[in-house]
C-alpha positions in Angstrom: 54.4 -49.8 1.8 54.5 -50.3 -2.4 50.9 -51.9 -2.0 49.7 -49.1 -0.3 50.7 -46.5 -2.9 49.7 -49.1 -5.5 46.3 -49.1 -4.5 46.0 -45.2 -4.3 47.4 -45.5 -7.7 44.7 -47.2 -9.4 41.9 -45.6 -7.0 43.1 -42.2 -8.4 43.5 -43.7 -12.3 39.8 -44.6 -11.9 39.0 -41.0 -9.9 40.1 -39.6 -13.8 39.0 -42.1 -15.5 36.0 -41.3 -14.8 37.1 -37.0 -14.9 38.2 -37.6 -18.6 34.7 -39.4 -19.7 32.7 -37.0 -17.9 34.0 -34.1 -19.5 34.2 -35.7 -23.0 30.8 -35.3 -22.6 30.7 -32.1 -21.6 32.6 -31.2 -24.6 30.3 -34.1 -27.4 27.2 -32.1 -26.1 29.3 -28.2 -26.9 29.9 -29.9 -30.1 26.6 -31.4 -30.7 25.4 -27.5 -30.2 27.5 -25.6 -32.4 27.3 -28.5 -35.0 23.6 -28.5 -34.8 20.3 -27.5 -35.8 19.5 -24.2 -33.4 16.5 -22.2 -34.6 14.8 -21.4 -31.1 17.5 -22.6 -28.5 14.9 -25.5 -27.8 16.5 -27.8 -29.3 20.4 -27.1 -28.3 19.1 -26.8 -24.6 17.9 -30.7 -25.0 21.2 -32.4 -24.9 20.9 -34.8 -21.6 23.8 -37.4 -20.7 22.1 -40.5 -18.2 22.9 -43.3 -17.2 21.5 -46.5 -16.9 20.2 -45.8 -13.1 18.9 -42.0 -13.9 17.0 -40.4 -16.5 16.7 -37.6 -18.5 15.6 -33.9 -16.5 13.1 -32.0 -16.9 13.5 -29.3 -19.8 15.6 -26.2 -19.7 14.6 -23.1 -20.6 16.7 -20.8 -22.6 17.2 -18.1 -24.4 19.7 -18.2 -26.8 22.4 -21.9 -27.5 22.6 -23.8 -24.0 26.5 -24.5 -22.6 27.1 -27.2 -21.5 29.3 -28.2 -18.5 29.9 -30.9 -15.8 26.9 -29.7 -13.9 24.6 -31.3 -16.9 26.4 -34.7 -16.6 26.0 -37.2 -13.9 28.8 -39.1 -11.5 28.7 -42.3 -12.2 31.3 -44.8 -10.2 34.3 -46.1 -12.3 32.5 -50.0 -13.3 29.6 -47.5 -15.2 31.8 -45.4 -17.0 31.3 -46.5 -20.3 27.6 -46.8 -19.9 26.6 -42.9 -20.6 24.0 -42.3 -23.2 24.0 -38.9 -24.5 20.2 -38.5 -26.7 17.9 -34.4 -26.8 14.3 -35.2 -25.6 13.0 -32.0 -27.6 9.8 -33.2 -29.2 11.4 -32.4 -33.1 14.3 -34.1 -32.2 14.1 -36.5 -35.0 12.7 -33.5 -37.7 15.6 -31.9 -36.2 18.3 -34.9 -36.7 16.7 -35.1 -40.5 15.7 -38.8 -39.8 12.3 -38.0 -40.2 10.0 -35.6 -43.3 9.9 -32.5 -41.8 7.2 -31.7 -39.8 6.5 -28.6 -38.5 7.0 -28.7 -34.8 4.4 -28.0 -32.0 6.4 -25.6 -30.0 6.1 -22.1 -31.2 8.4 -20.1 -32.0 7.1 -16.8 -32.6 9.3 -14.4 -33.1 12.2 -16.1 -30.7 15.1 -16.5 -33.5 17.8 -16.9 -30.8 20.3 -18.8 -33.6 24.1 -17.1 -34.1 24.4 -19.3 -36.5 23.5 -18.1 -40.1 20.6 -19.9 -41.8 19.7 -21.1 -45.2 16.9 -20.0 -47.0 14.9 -22.2 -50.0 12.1 -24.2 -50.4 11.8 -27.6 -49.2 9.5 -30.3 -51.3 6.4 -31.7 -48.9 8.6 -34.8 -48.2 12.0 -33.1 -47.6 13.8 -33.4 -44.7 14.6 -30.0 -42.1 18.0 -29.3 -43.9 17.2 -30.4 -47.5 16.3 -26.3 -49.1 17.3 -25.2 -52.0 16.4 -22.2 -54.5 14.1 -19.7 -53.4 11.3 -19.8 -50.8 10.6 -19.4 -47.7 11.8 -22.1 -45.6 15.4 -22.5 -43.4 17.7 -24.3 -41.8 20.2 -23.1 -39.7 22.3 -26.4 -39.8 23.5 -28.9 -43.1 21.6 -31.1 -44.1 22.4 -34.7 -42.6 24.8 -32.5 -39.5 24.1 -35.7 -37.6 25.0 -38.8 -39.2 28.0 -36.8 -40.7 28.6 -35.7 -37.0 29.2 -39.4 -35.6 31.0 -40.4 -38.6 33.2 -37.6 -40.2 35.3 -36.9 -37.0 33.4 -34.7 -35.2 32.2 -37.4 -32.5 35.9 -39.1 -31.8 37.3 -35.2 -31.9 35.5 -34.2 -28.6 36.0 -37.6 -27.0 39.9 -37.4 -27.5 39.8 -33.6 -26.6 37.6 -33.8 -23.5 38.6 -36.7 -21.5 42.3 -35.3 -22.6 41.5 -32.4 -20.5 39.6 -34.0 -17.6 42.3 -36.4 -17.4 44.8 -33.7 -16.6 42.5 -31.1 -14.8 42.6 -34.4 -12.6 45.9 -34.6 -12.6 46.6 -31.2 -11.5 43.5 -30.9 -9.1 45.8 -33.6 -6.9 49.1 -31.8 -7.8 50.5 -34.6 -10.2 50.3 -31.5 -12.6 
């Protein structure tokens, strides 16, 4: 009997781990939306979680800052949970992440500014990145310079993983009657 119980315990732990990883992905996605630029909603709605055997979905329409949930994270088998990739498919993702010099996105935002963040205004040099605005000028930035690298190295990513995994693991346990 103990052997049978151990088999079910291992299966439950595998399922809880998958649920924890998926929930961690949701936390990361929503924290990326909070940390990153949010001018029109196009960039914030373009984050995808993919597994080695999946690809990003079609472009999402967003009338505001996108809110991610478990529907946005594919289920993977236990032995593939470490193989999730989070990526942004917006055409201007490299610009929004301050990886290349600023170039006006080809998407016409018109007057559709949906950010709830405060915009920083100033002048951006011709070779400057998205977040490099200073002084007086017409250019705007809705996220600090180098927000992307700071997210990964400043503790926000680690915090999102820990928080999300814990929430997912606990939620799975309560659903199974363990909490």
